[in-house]
N, C-alpha and C positions, 0 to 999 in steps of 0.2 A: 451496585449498579444493578438496575430492574429490570426483568427481563419482559417484553409482554408479546403478543401476537399481534401483527399488523391491521390495523384496520385500512380495508383497501376501499376505498370510495369512488363512486362515477360523480356527474354533476350531480344528478338528482336523488341516486339511491347509495345505499352504502351496506356492506356485508362484510364477513370476516374470514378470513382465509387460516386454515390450520393444519395445510399441506404440509408445511415444513416448520421445523424447529432453527430459531437462532442460536449461533453459538453461546458456550460460557466464557465469558471473558474474563481474563486474571491480568491484575495490575502488578508490574514489575517495578519494583525499586531503583532508580537512577540519582546520580548525585549532582541535580539539581531540580531545582522548582521554576525554572524559566521556563517562556512558552517556547513548545517543541514544534518547529515549523517543517520539516522536511524529513524524509527517512528512507535510506535506499539499502539493498543488499545487494553489492557484487555478485557476492559467491551465497552459497548455503550460511557457512560458516561466519562470514565476516559481515558487517553492517554497521551503517555511518546515521545519525542523527543530527540537524541543525538546530540552533534555537533562537530567538530572539535577541539573546544577549550575547551572540558572537560566539557561542560555545559550539565544538564539534565533539559528538561522541561518537563512540566507537565498541564494538564487541567483536570478538573472535570466539567465543561459545555459541555460535547458534541464537543470539540475542537473550541468553540466561543471564549475562552480568554485563554492565557497560559502564567506561571509563571515559572520562575528559580525556581530550587528546591535547598535550600542551604544545599548540602547533609555532609556528613562524612563519611570517611573510616577508617577501623580498619588496623591496621599493614600498613600502607601506604608505598610506596616505591618510587624510584625516579619518576617515569614514571604516579603516580595520579593524573596530571592534565593534562596527554595528550589527544588524540581524541577518545569519546565512538563510536565505528562504529560499534556496534552490540547490538542491546538490545533485550529482550524477556520477558514478564511478562505470567505465568501462568494462575494469577489473577490478581485482582487492586491493592492488597501490595506485592505481591510475585512473583521475577523476578530476571534477572541475566541481567549483560554488561561485556563486553568486553574492554579492555581501554590500550591504549599505544601511542608512540608519534608519529610515523610515518604510522601509518594505517595498514590494515588489511597484507598487502602483503610484503613478506623477514624480519619481525620486530618480537620480541618477545611481547607477550600481558600478560593482566592479567585478571583473572576471579575474578566477584564478584559477592555474593548475595544479595538479601535484603528482608528482610519479613515485614516494614512499609511501604510500598508504595514509597520508592526510598529515605528514608529520611538518613537512615543510611544502610552502605553498608559493608560485610566482604568477606575477600580476602576467595579465596576454591584454593588449589593447587592441581591441576591436577595430578593424576599417570599415567605415560605412557611414551613412546620416543617421547615426544614433543619437537620438536623444535618451532612450531611457532603457533598460535591461529589464526583460521579466522573467525568462524563464531558458532552461537550457535541455537538449536531449541530446546524448552519446551512446552508442554502442561499441566504437571501435576508439583505439588510442589515436591520440590526434586527429578525431575527425569527430567534428561538433556542431549542432544545429543551435541558433542563438535567437531567441524572440525577444522582441521589443516595439518600440516604436521612434519614429523620425522626426528629427526637426520639419515641422509644418508638413509632416505627413502623418497618415493614421500607422496602423501595424507592421512591423517589418519581421523581416525570418534573415538571417544571413547565415553561412555555411563555412564553419571553418573545415580545411582539409589540406593535408601537405604542406603546413603554415602559409595558407592563402586564405583570404578572406574572399567571399562572394555573394553579393546582395542578390538573393534569390526572389524576393518579391518586397515591395513596399506599396501600400494601397493608399491611394490618394483619399485627399480629404471628402472630397466629393462623392466617395462609396460611404467610408466612415469617419467619425469626428477623429480628429488629433488627439492623442494621448490614449488612445485605444490600443492598450499594450496586449502584447501576446502571452498567455498566461499560462501554457502548459501545451507541449505537444506530444503525439503518439504517432506510432508507424506499424503498418503490419505487410510485409510485402511492399509493392511498390507504392500503397495507399498512405498518406499522410493526414492528418488533421491537426489543427490547433485552436483552440480556444483564447477567447479576446475580452480585453475589460470591456465590453460591447455587447450587442446582437448577435454579431457576425461569429461564423466560423469557419476558417479557411482549410481549404481541402487540396491535395496533392495526389496525382494517380503516376506521377514519376517519382517516386522517393526525395519528394522536397525541392525536386530543382524548379517547379512551376507551380503558383498557386493561384486560385481562385476564391472568392468569397462566397459563402453560403448564409442566407439570411433565414434566422431560426423562429423570427416572427416575434420575438420577445419584446421588442419596443425600446426605443432607447437608452433606458435607465437601466438594462438589464448590465449584469457582470455575469460572464462566463468563467467559470472558478477553473475548471477540469475540464478533460477529455479521454475517450477510453475507447480504442477498438476493441471491441470483445473478439470478434471474428470475420471472416471477408464483409459480410455484408451489415452485422449489427456492431451499430456504436454509442457510447453513453454519452454525457454531458452535464456536471453541476453546473447551479446557476443560482442566481436569487434576481429579484429586481424590487426596487420599494423594500427594502429586507424582508420580502417573504418570498416562498415559492410554491408550486405545487408539487406534482409529479416532476422526477427526473427528465431530464430531455435524452431521448431514444429516436435511432435512425435505423432503419430495415434496409436502407439502398446505399449502404457505404458510404454514408454523410453527403449525400445530396439533398434530401429534405427531413426535416426533424419534427418531433412532434412531443408533448408532454407526456410520458407514461404513468396515467393515473392509476394504475395498480400500486404505484408507490407512492401516492400521496396520503397525507395523511392530515389531520384536524392540527396539526403542529404548525404547518405551514413551516418547514425550517429551509434556513439556507443551506442549499448544498455546495461544501466545501470540496470534496474529492471524488475520485471515482476508482477505482482497482480492480483489477482480479488476477491469478496466477500466473507466470509464464513456466510453470514449473508441470502442470497438471493437463493432461488431453480432456478433461470436462469441462466438455460446450455449458456455459451458463451461470458458472460460481461467478458473482460481481459482489464486490463493496462497495459502499458509497459512505463517508461521512458529511455530517450537516452540523449546524451549528442552530443553537434554540436559545432565547430568551438570554442572549448576552450580555445584556444590561442591566438584567432584573437582577440584585445579590440577593434576592429572597427566592430565585426559582429555584424549584427540586432537583433540576436537572439545566443543563448547557448542551449538551451536544447529543448525538443519537449517531449509533452503525445501522448501515440497512445492509440484509442480505439478500440474495436473490440465486437459487441454485438451478431454477429452468427459464430465468430471462421472463416470465410470468408474475412469479407471484415473489412477494417481499416479506421479510420479517425486520422487527428493528430492537434495539438495546438500549436503553436510556444511559448515557455517560454525563459524570458529574462536570466535566470541561466540553469545548468546542472541541473536535475533531478536527486537525489537521491534515493529516495525509496519513496512505494506508500503504502498506508494504505487504505481499501474500506470497506464503511458499507453500500454498496448498496443493497436495499431490495425489494421485493414485496408487491405490495398494493392493495387490492382489491378497486374498484373507483365506481363501482355501482353493481345494485341487479342480472346482467347477467353474473355475472364470467368475466369480462373485467379488466384487470391490468396494472398496469403501473408500470414502474420501478423508485423509487425514489433514485436517487442518492445521494450518501453521500461518497465521497472519497475524501482522504487527499494526495497530494503530497508536498514533500520538495527538496529542491536545495540547491545551496550555495549562499551565503550571505544571509541567511535568508530569503529565499524564501520558503513559506508556502502559500498553494492554494489549495480551496476548492470547489467541483463542485454541492454541495448543494444549493438550493433556500435558501440562507443565509437571517436571518432573520431582514431585514432593510425594511423601511417603502416604499424605492424608489426603488425596485429591478427590473431591465430589467429581459423580460423571454423570452421565445420561440412565446409567443402570442401577437396578436395586443391590446388584451384588454388590459386596462387602470386599474388596479387591486392597492387596497392599504390595510394593517391589520394595524391598529392603535388602542389603544398603543400597542408600541411592545418593548421593554416586557411588559407584563400586568398583572393585579392584580385579578379585578372582571369582566369586559367587555372586551370582542376584538371585535372591529368595523370591518367589510368588505364591503370596497365601491367598487362599479364595477357598469359599466351599466345595466341597465336592471338586478341586483342581485336579484330580485323575481324570475326570469325564471330558475337560478341556483339552485343545490342540492349540499349540503354542509356537507362534512362528516370529521371527525374529526380521526386521528389515533395520539397514542402515540409510543415510540420509539422501543417498540417489536412488531410494527404492528398491537395492538389491536384497533379495530374500537370502537370508544366513540362515543354515541350519544349526536349530538350537543342540548343544551338549545337554541334557539332562541328565545329573548324576545322582540325584536323588529326587524319587517321586512319593513323599508321604503323604497321608491323608488329607491334610489342608495345605500344604506348599509343594510346590516344585524348587528345585535348586539349579540353578543354571551355569554350568561353566563358561563365564566370560574373559578367562586370561587372555585368549590367543585373538580377541579383538582388539582394534585400535582405538586408541583413546576419541572418545566422540560422543553425540546423541544417538540413541538406537530404539525404534520403534517396539513394543510388544504388542502382538496382535492373538488375543485369545479366543476360540472360534469352538461354538458347540452347538451343532445344528443350524438353525437360523439366527442364533444370537452371536454377538460377538465385543470384546472389550477391548478397548486400545490404551495401552500406555506409554510412556516413553522414560528411559533412563539414562544415566550419564556415566560410562566407562571412562576412568581416570589414567 
């Protein structure tokens, strides 16, 4: 994976931004080579990935390792082994998935529900004028928004609550063409936005009970792939038309109007496939977006891109070997000193074709490369009783430990040698922890696993 600084271009001029650096992405081995279509973490520890081959992967150790779930479906239908192209979990056990053979566009789909962490699934039959299903959104058990398109009708959104269905919107074909399926939904307080397989974004100000259409101005050949509400005013949407795109779509008025953010544009003209930010961090402006490029060229040097913005004005990107289909972020703020200075702990997962899973956290291995020139090692890793931190002049570095909930844990340093500190971790619960070493204005962040 080759990392570059993004070229920020305008209509007539071009300049280069060096204000921020992209993440270092590490590939994670998983037991499939299928195209990975969707990823969701209902908790910090537990996550799910769906594939084009109808496989469901699950992690119970914060994304370090993944296993294929041997799940069963009640009342199976002929498409029971098709693509799982959308998954949503409201907690670690309760979730929904959409499955079919050919993907979300212009094909029927089937909705399933699980209450045992993905082991068994029950078919749910939605009520309404449904021709095809495209996306789901769920934050609570037994409550769901379902996006699709209707018979002789354009985009529609249904709501499932208390085992009852309500069709909250059905766009007439006089406004938007038929088969303009809802591709993704996002909510922030009472504001809701939904992207469509067309030029329109649907908008709600009453928590999804009613919706209006917003024309993005992209034209009828547009496909809006994804949508994200970053804060009460700022929203983003991924898109492409005629197999290319320019800057990612951005709104600064809660989704009322949209423009192409040319600070994210590149000379590659990628197809924007997904956009995501973290629900774990109060940091505003940390945005990730995935893209596809040269997907039909077998000799292309890369086929995907991951974009990042820390301030919603400047973007960097990383070239990836495969198209990026979805991103899940668990970035979070952590305090690293007593003066209130903070550092962003990155923990974001991106998935793509041919089994590509990458993560930008400081992965818990002994010889992990870092942004610092310091040669540091944590061993043994994983550990049971004691963790050693080896670093030049380590006695001059302050050590802090944080758990996955960003709670600071006072480290018990049992030995302080010239080149390593020994930390007693006997009393820590099993899980992943973050070590932050600080000295003056310098800081180093690493993770370790306690068995």
